[in-house]
C-alpha positions in Angstrom: 81.0 107.6 104.1 83.8 107.4 106.6 86.4 107.6 104.0 85.0 110.3 102.2 84.8 112.2 105.6 88.7 111.4 105.8 89.7 112.6 102.5 87.7 115.8 103.0 89.2 116.7 106.1 92.9 115.5 105.0 92.5 117.9 101.8 91.4 120.8 104.0 94.3 120.0 106.2 96.7 119.5 103.2 95.3 122.1 100.9 98.3 124.5 101.9 100.8 122.0 100.6 99.6 121.0 97.7 97.6 118.0 98.7 100.2 116.4 100.8 100.5 116.4 104.4 103.3 117.6 106.4 104.2 116.1 109.9 102.4 119.0 112.2 99.5 118.5 109.6 99.3 114.5 110.4 99.7 115.4 114.1 96.8 118.1 114.2 94.4 115.5 112.2 95.0 112.4 114.4 94.8 114.8 117.7 91.3 115.4 116.4 90.1 111.8 115.9 89.1 108.9 118.2 89.6 105.4 118.0 93.3 105.3 118.2 94.9 102.1 119.4 97.9 103.7 121.4 98.9 107.0 123.0 99.7 108.8 119.7 101.4 111.5 121.1 104.4 109.5 121.8 104.8 107.7 118.6 103.6 110.7 116.0 106.8 111.0 114.4 107.5 107.2 113.9 104.0 106.7 112.6 104.6 109.5 110.0 108.0 108.2 108.9 106.3 104.6 108.6 103.3 105.6 106.6 105.4 107.9 104.2 106.2 105.1 101.9 108.3 107.4 99.5 110.3 109.0 102.3 109.6 112.5 101.1 108.4 113.9 104.2 105.0 114.2 103.0 102.0 112.0 103.1 99.8 111.6 100.1 96.1 110.6 101.0 96.8 106.7 100.0 99.5 106.8 102.6 98.0 108.8 105.2 94.5 106.2 104.9 96.6 103.2 104.7 97.8 104.4 108.2 95.0 105.3 109.8 93.2 101.9 108.7 96.0 100.3 110.8 95.4 102.3 113.8 92.0 101.9 114.1 90.9 99.9 117.5 88.4 97.2 117.4 89.1 96.4 113.6 90.7 92.8 113.1 93.1 92.1 110.5 90.9 90.7 107.8 88.5 94.0 107.9 92.0 96.0 107.8 92.9 94.3 105.0 89.5 94.4 103.2 
């Protein structure tokens, strides 16, 4: 259910850019999310670049989701992997 909600939110943010998320949209979406494990604002551009696997300056939902899961507080590595 949480992943479905994230995908809905992602799709709403990324609708104007063909279903891919820009850095500004990424910042806006994460600013509205709780449970981040560090100061997101200070690292947003680095995180975006890290999650942008193909380096095109836009995130797909899969890239976004992998990043989101890595940033969750209180989730051990085994839970993240599964």
